[in-house]
C-alpha positions as CSV (number, residue, x, y, z in Angstrom):
1,M,-45.7,28.9,6.5
2,G,-46.3,32.9,6.1
3,F,-47.7,35.0,8.7
4,S,-44.0,36.4,8.7
5,L,-44.8,39.1,10.9
6,G,-41.3,40.3,11.6
7,Q,-38.5,38.5,12.8
8,T,-38.1,35.8,15.7
9,V,-37.3,37.7,19.1
10,S,-35.9,35.7,21.7
11,G,-32.9,36.3,23.9
12,A,-32.0,36.1,27.5
13,R,-34.3,38.4,29.3
14,S,-35.2,37.4,32.9
15,K,-38.9,36.5,33.5
16,Q,-41.2,39.7,34.0
17,T,-44.1,40.6,35.9
18,I,-46.3,43.6,34.6
19,S,-48.3,45.3,36.5
20,T,-48.8,48.9,38.0
21,L,-49.2,50.7,35.0
22,P,-51.1,54.0,34.4
23,P,-53.7,54.6,32.3
24,N,-51.6,56.3,29.4
25,D,-48.8,53.8,30.0
26,T,-48.2,50.0,29.0
27,T,-46.1,47.1,28.6
28,T,-45.5,46.9,25.0
29,M,-47.6,44.9,22.4
30,A,-48.5,42.9,19.4
31,A,-48.1,43.2,15.6
32,M,-51.0,43.6,13.6
33,G,-51.5,42.8,9.8
34,S,-51.7,45.5,7.4
35,N,-55.1,46.7,8.0
36,A,-55.2,50.3,6.4
37,K,-55.9,53.2,7.7
38,N,-55.5,55.0,11.1
39,K,-53.0,52.4,12.6
40,Q,-50.0,54.8,12.6
41,Q,-52.1,57.2,14.2
42,D,-51.5,58.9,17.9
43,F,-55.2,59.0,18.8
44,D,-54.8,62.0,21.0
45,I,-58.8,62.7,20.9
46,S,-59.6,65.8,22.0
47,P,-62.0,66.2,25.3
48,T,-64.6,68.2,23.2
49,S,-65.0,65.4,20.5
50,M,-64.2,62.3,22.7
51,R,-64.0,61.5,26.1
52,Y,-61.9,58.6,25.8
53,Q,-58.2,58.3,24.2
54,G,-56.8,55.7,22.1
55,L,-53.2,54.3,22.1
56,S,-49.9,56.8,22.0
57,K,-47.5,56.1,18.9
58,S,-45.2,54.5,21.8
59,Q,-47.9,52.2,22.4
60,V,-48.6,51.1,19.1
61,R,-44.7,50.6,18.3
62,G,-44.7,48.1,21.7
63,F,-47.8,46.2,20.8
64,R,-46.5,45.5,17.4
65,E,-43.1,44.3,18.9
66,D,-44.3,42.4,21.9
67,G,-47.7,41.1,21.4
68,F,-49.1,42.4,24.1
69,L,-50.2,45.4,26.5
70,V,-51.6,46.0,29.9
71,I,-53.2,48.9,30.9
72,N,-54.3,49.7,34.6
73,D,-56.8,52.1,35.8
74,I,-59.5,51.7,32.8
75,F,-62.7,51.0,35.0
76,D,-63.7,52.3,38.2
77,S,-64.3,50.1,41.2
78,A,-68.3,50.6,40.9
79,E,-68.2,49.5,37.4
80,I,-66.4,46.4,38.6
81,D,-68.9,45.6,41.2
82,T,-71.8,45.6,38.5
83,L,-69.8,43.4,36.2
84,R,-69.2,40.9,39.2
85,D,-72.7,41.0,40.3
86,A,-73.8,40.3,36.2
87,C,-71.4,37.2,36.5
88,S,-73.3,35.8,39.4
89,E,-77.1,35.9,37.6
90,P,-77.1,33.4,34.6
91,E,-77.9,30.0,36.3
92,D,-75.7,28.3,33.9
93,I,-72.3,29.7,34.5
94,Q,-71.2,27.6,37.6
95,W,-67.9,29.0,37.8
96,K,-68.2,29.4,41.9
97,T,-68.3,25.6,42.0
98,A,-66.0,24.7,39.4
99,E,-62.7,22.8,39.6
100,K,-61.4,23.8,36.4
101,T,-61.3,27.1,34.4
102,T,-64.8,28.0,33.3
103,H,-65.3,29.8,29.9
104,A,-69.1,31.1,29.8
105,L,-69.5,32.2,26.1
106,G,-71.8,34.1,24.4
107,L,-71.1,36.9,27.5
108,T,-73.1,39.8,25.8
109,T,-76.4,37.6,25.2
110,R,-76.7,37.2,29.1
111,S,-76.6,40.9,30.5
112,N,-76.9,44.3,29.0
113,A,-73.7,45.1,31.1
114,F,-71.9,42.7,29.3
115,L,-72.9,43.9,25.6
116,D,-72.3,47.5,26.6
117,L,-68.8,46.9,27.8
118,A,-68.1,45.1,24.5
119,R,-69.0,48.3,23.0
120,D,-67.5,50.8,25.9
121,P,-65.3,53.7,23.9
122,R,-62.3,53.1,26.7
123,I,-61.9,49.7,24.6
124,V,-62.9,50.8,21.2
125,E,-61.0,54.1,20.8
126,R,-57.6,51.9,21.8
127,L,-58.8,49.4,19.5
128,R,-59.1,51.4,16.5
129,A,-55.7,52.6,16.8
130,L,-54.6,49.0,16.0
131,L,-57.4,47.4,14.0
132,G,-58.7,50.6,12.1
133,D,-61.8,52.1,12.2
134,D,-64.2,49.5,11.1
135,I,-64.1,46.8,14.2
136,Q,-66.5,43.9,14.7
137,L,-66.5,41.4,17.9
138,Q,-65.8,38.0,17.1
139,H,-67.1,36.5,20.6
140,S,-67.3,37.1,24.2
141,K,-67.4,35.0,27.3
142,L,-66.3,34.9,31.0
143,A,-62.9,33.3,32.1
144,A,-62.8,32.1,35.7
145,Q,-60.2,30.5,37.3
146,P,-61.7,28.6,40.4
147,A,-61.3,29.4,44.2
148,V,-59.8,26.0,44.3
149,A,-56.1,25.5,45.1
150,D,-54.0,24.0,42.6
151,R,-57.0,24.1,40.1
152,G,-57.6,25.9,36.8
153,G,-55.0,26.8,34.5
154,F,-54.5,26.3,30.7
155,A,-52.0,25.0,28.3
156,W,-50.1,27.0,25.8
157,H,-51.7,28.0,22.5
158,Q,-52.7,30.6,20.3
159,D,-56.4,31.6,19.9
160,F,-56.0,32.3,16.0
161,A,-55.8,28.1,15.9
162,F,-58.9,27.8,17.2
163,Y,-60.9,30.2,14.9
164,P,-58.4,31.0,11.6
165,H,-59.6,34.2,9.7
166,T,-58.5,35.4,6.2
167,N,-56.1,37.4,7.9
168,T,-54.8,38.0,11.4
169,D,-56.1,41.6,12.6
170,L,-57.6,40.1,15.7
171,I,-57.4,41.2,19.5
172,A,-58.4,39.9,22.6
173,V,-59.1,42.1,25.4
174,M,-59.5,40.9,28.9
175,V,-61.5,43.1,31.5
176,M,-59.9,41.8,34.8
177,L,-62.6,41.6,37.8
178,D,-59.9,40.6,40.2
179,D,-56.4,41.2,40.5
180,A,-54.3,39.2,38.2
181,T,-51.1,37.4,39.9
182,P,-48.8,34.6,39.5
183,D,-50.0,33.3,42.8
184,N,-53.8,33.1,41.2
185,G,-53.1,31.8,37.6
186,C,-52.7,34.8,35.6
187,M,-52.1,34.3,32.2
188,R,-48.4,34.1,31.1
189,M,-47.3,35.2,27.5
190,I,-44.2,34.6,25.4
191,R,-43.1,38.2,24.3
192,G,-42.8,38.6,20.3
193,S,-43.9,35.1,19.9
194,H,-47.1,36.5,17.7
195,R,-44.2,37.2,14.8
196,N,-43.6,33.1,14.6
197,G,-46.5,32.3,12.6
198,L,-49.4,30.0,13.1
199,L,-48.2,26.8,15.3
200,N,-49.1,23.3,15.2
201,H,-52.0,22.1,17.4
202,T,-53.2,19.3,16.0
203,D,-51.8,15.5,17.3
204,N,-50.1,12.7,15.4
205,D,-53.5,11.9,13.8
206,G,-54.4,15.3,12.7
207,V,-56.9,15.8,15.7
208,F,-57.1,19.2,16.8
209,T,-56.2,19.3,20.5
210,G,-56.5,23.0,21.5
211,M,-53.0,23.2,22.4
212,C,-49.6,24.2,21.2
213,Q,-47.9,20.8,20.1
214,E,-44.5,22.3,19.6
215,P,-42.7,22.6,22.9
216,K,-39.8,24.1,21.9
217,A,-42.1,27.3,21.1
218,W,-41.9,27.8,24.6
219,K,-39.1,25.5,26.2
220,E,-36.4,27.7,23.7
221,H,-37.7,31.1,25.2
222,V,-38.0,30.8,28.6
223,G,-36.4,34.2,29.1
224,D,-39.2,35.8,27.2
225,V,-42.3,34.6,29.6
226,V,-44.0,37.4,30.9
227,D,-46.8,37.4,33.7
228,I,-49.6,39.4,32.8
229,T,-51.0,41.2,35.8
230,P,-53.2,43.8,35.5
231,R,-55.5,44.9,38.4
232,A,-59.0,44.5,38.8
233,G,-60.5,47.6,36.5
234,G,-57.5,47.3,34.2
235,I,-57.3,45.4,30.7
236,S,-55.1,43.4,28.9
237,M,-54.7,43.1,25.0
238,H,-53.2,40.6,23.1
239,H,-52.3,39.7,19.2
240,C,-54.2,36.3,18.2
241,L,-50.8,34.5,17.5
242,M,-49.6,35.4,20.9
243,L,-48.2,32.1,22.4
244,H,-50.3,32.3,25.8
245,G,-51.2,29.6,29.0
246,A,-51.7,30.1,32.7
247,G,-50.6,28.3,35.7
248,P,-53.1,26.8,38.4
249,N,-54.8,29.4,41.1
250,Q,-53.3,28.5,43.9
251,S,-54.3,31.4,46.1
252,G,-57.9,30.1,46.9
253,E,-59.4,33.3,45.6
254,P,-61.0,33.1,42.2
255,R,-59.4,34.9,39.3
256,R,-62.2,36.3,36.9
257,G,-61.6,38.4,33.7
258,L,-64.2,39.4,30.8
259,V,-62.8,38.2,27.2
260,Y,-63.8,39.9,24.2
261,Q,-62.2,38.6,21.1
262,Y,-62.4,41.4,18.5
263,R,-61.5,41.5,14.5
264,A,-60.9,43.7,11.9
265,D,-64.3,44.4,9.9
266,D,-62.5,42.6,6.9
267,A,-61.2,39.4,8.5
268,F,-63.6,36.7,7.2
269,Q,-63.8,33.9,9.9
270,L,-62.8,30.5,8.2
271,A,-63.7,27.7,10.9
272,D,-65.3,27.0,14.3
273,R,-68.5,28.2,16.0
274,V,-70.7,31.4,14.9
275,W,-71.8,32.8,18.2
276,D,-75.0,35.1,18.6
277,D,-72.8,37.9,18.9
278,T,-70.1,37.1,16.3
279,G,-70.3,40.1,14.2
280,L,-71.4,42.8,16.0
281,L,-70.2,46.1,14.7
282,V,-68.8,47.9,17.6
283,S,-67.1,50.6,15.6
284,G,-67.3,52.3,11.7
285,K,-69.1,50.3,9.3
286,R,-69.4,47.2,7.1
287,S,-66.8,47.4,4.5
288,E,-68.2,44.8,2.6
289,Q,-64.6,43.5,1.8
290,V,-62.8,40.7,2.9
291,R,-58.8,41.2,3.1
292,C,-56.7,38.0,2.8
293,E,-53.1,37.3,4.0
294,A,-50.9,34.9,1.6
295,V,-50.9,31.8,3.9
296,T,-51.7,28.3,4.2
297,L,-54.2,27.3,6.8
298,R,-55.0,23.9,8.4
299,L,-58.4,24.6,9.5
300,P,-59.5,22.5,12.9
301,R,-62.7,20.5,12.7
302,S,-63.8,21.5,15.9
303,V,-65.1,18.4,18.1
304,R,-66.9,21.1,20.7
305,Y,-69.9,22.3,18.7
306,P,-72.2,19.9,16.2
307,G,-72.4,21.4,12.8
308,Y,-71.2,24.5,11.0
309,P,-73.1,27.7,10.0
310,F,-73.2,27.8,6.6
311,G,-70.6,30.1,4.6
312,N,-68.1,28.9,7.1
313,A,-64.9,27.1,5.3
314,W,-66.3,23.7,6.7
315,N,-69.9,24.1,5.2
316,Q,-69.5,25.6,2.1
317,E,-71.8,22.8,0.1
318,G,-75.4,23.5,-1.0
319,E,-77.9,20.7,-0.1
320,L,-77.7,18.9,-3.1
321,A,-74.1,19.1,-3.3
322,R,-74.0,17.4,0.4
323,K,-76.2,14.6,-0.3
324,L,-74.0,13.7,-3.6
325,N,-70.7,13.8,-2.1
326,Q,-72.0,12.0,0.9
327,K,-73.1,9.1,-1.5
328,M,-70.0,9.2,-3.5
329,S,-67.8,9.1,-0.4
330,G,-69.7,5.8,0.9
């Protein structure tokens, strides 16, 4: 099917929990496409030129192999308190009373604190080691597991299935507001699954479900399942083709994370909604180029949002063409 980013990783590793990593160490992480310059650099940035560092060569190498990364102690307790307070301000974010996982999208439009975080160099400099210099935000959201025992969680899926692009240089960064643990429904990822290509997320009727429809993708790789457990103030990063999910929150306490999906500037979105902050440049400049990986994709027809913005792969008809096409189709 394409997306041949390497060989399948499998084996008899026992389930692992990843945590307690210092800022300069990490669990291993994901492969990206072939987006050009600066991806192999060490990004040891001089204190006189930049306060924050990127990723080491071993971190980049690990990311390409495994598909994810966890780094603790990025943001201090005062910064996390500010972000927690910001989560309580918008009236339409009802995560405190929800009984399922809450996804409040368009996060950067709700508070300057969230917008500043999207462009924070402690995140962006690390992304540059993987995506190159020119980087955009694709979307942002609050992901909150409710403080209701045995509720929340989400099924195995790949982010790329929701919003396919012309290439797979997309990385999700989650900034944790609470410690993530297996007990409170931390994310779980299948090590190396980003190298298996895009899996099926549609049912037998061709309807997009938002859930992976190939059970063997996780049942045959139980030994590669990893609990992703950054502490509050830490981050996780994962590739857009990583197969991941989460169990229910059994702790009785909330588990909140701020999710920012980033993309290389030359990755063009083919389907799903364009948010108010989609395309926000966080590093470099606009390349005015589109890079395409050789692959055939089945595009999801989103039932979540009405209509599609012009330029989206589902909306490339002019007004006259649309009227005539509708007339011909009945």
